[in-house]
N, C-alpha and C positions, 0 to 999 in steps of 0.2 A: 490401531488409530490414532489417525494425526489429528493433535492437537496444535491450536495457535493460540497466541498468547499476546494481545497490543499492549503497547504503552507509551508514556509519552508527552499523550496530550497536555492540554492547560489552555492558560489564557494568555495571549499574546496582544503587545498594539500592533497598528497595521505598522508593515515594515519588518517587522521582527522574523524572528527565525524559532521553530522549533522540530526536533529528530523523533518521528514516531518509530518504534521497532515493533518486531514481528518476531516473537521466539518462537521454534518450529520443533515439536517434536513427534515423535510415530512414524517420520519417513522410512521406507522399508528400503530405498537406494537414493544416490543424489541428484536424482534427476524429476527435479518439479519444479514446477513454476508458482510463482508468490503474486498475488496482483492486492494492489490498495485500490479502496473503495470508498466512496464516499458520500454521505446523506445529508441534507439539511430540509430543515423542516419544511414540510410540506410539497419538495420535492422528490423526483426520482433519484434511487441511487444512482452513480452513474462512476466507471472505472477511473480511475485516478493514472494508476500507472504498474506496470507489472515488469516483472524480470523472470527470464527461465535460466537455469542451469543447464538444459538441455543444450540447448544452441547458443547462448548468452542474449537471444532475445531481449530486445528492452518494448517500452510503450509509451508514452506520458499523453494524458490530456492536453489538448490543444493551450487551453489557457493555464495549465500549469509547467509546458515546457521555458526553459530558460530558469527557472526557478527551485523545481522539485528535482530532486534524485533520489534514485534508487540504488544501493547497491546492497552486500550480504556479505557478512562475516562467516567465513563458513565454519571456522573455528567454533563460533559460539552457535551456529547454526540458526541467526538469526538473521532477517530482512529489513533493510531500515529506510525510511522515507523521511529523506531530506528536505525541509520545505522551508525557502529564505524569502524576503519579498514578500510575506504573508498580505492578502490580504481580507477585509472582510467577507468578501464572496466566500472564503477559501474557509467560512467557520461552515460546521456537519460534524457529525458522525462518523469517525473512521473506521473502516475494517481491512484487516487483510483476511484473505483468502487462499486457498488452493485448487488448481485441477487435479483431474488423471496423472497418474505418473507421466512422466515423459511428453508433456506437454511445451508447448511453445505459448507466445505471449503473440497475441496478431497484432497485425500491424495497424488496424484503426480501429482496434477495440480493445485490447491486451489481456486478461484471463478470460476466456471464452464461456466455460461451463463450472463455475464454483460448486466444489462438492462437499467442503468445508472452512466453517467461519470461525474468525475470533468473537470475540465477546463486544469488540469495538472500544473507540476511548475518544473522548470529548475533544473538539478543540476548535476555541473562539475565539476569534481576533476583532478587536476592536478598534474602532475608526477613530 
């Protein structure tokens, strides 16, 4: 059974940086996709970024392009979301998730059908 554990959230001032980690375990092969989602109070959850080991596909929400970078440390089985130039509107609970094996990241959406989620980590950006 796949397990995902996020860490790295916190409080940061506008313009600052944070790196979120998603430690994964239980994958039966090295062919998977990890997506980052966020949900702010009173708002719907939205896909922020995605990375697939299957084909190297990536996805970024328009509002984070150029500021956020997703990457993987294969040896640690961990996917990171480096968040730079943070804005107050980035404040949310961030979750990582995975889809079925051999999934790719959709060009305009990211992770299509998450089947497992982490517990979430709070990111708060003060103005």
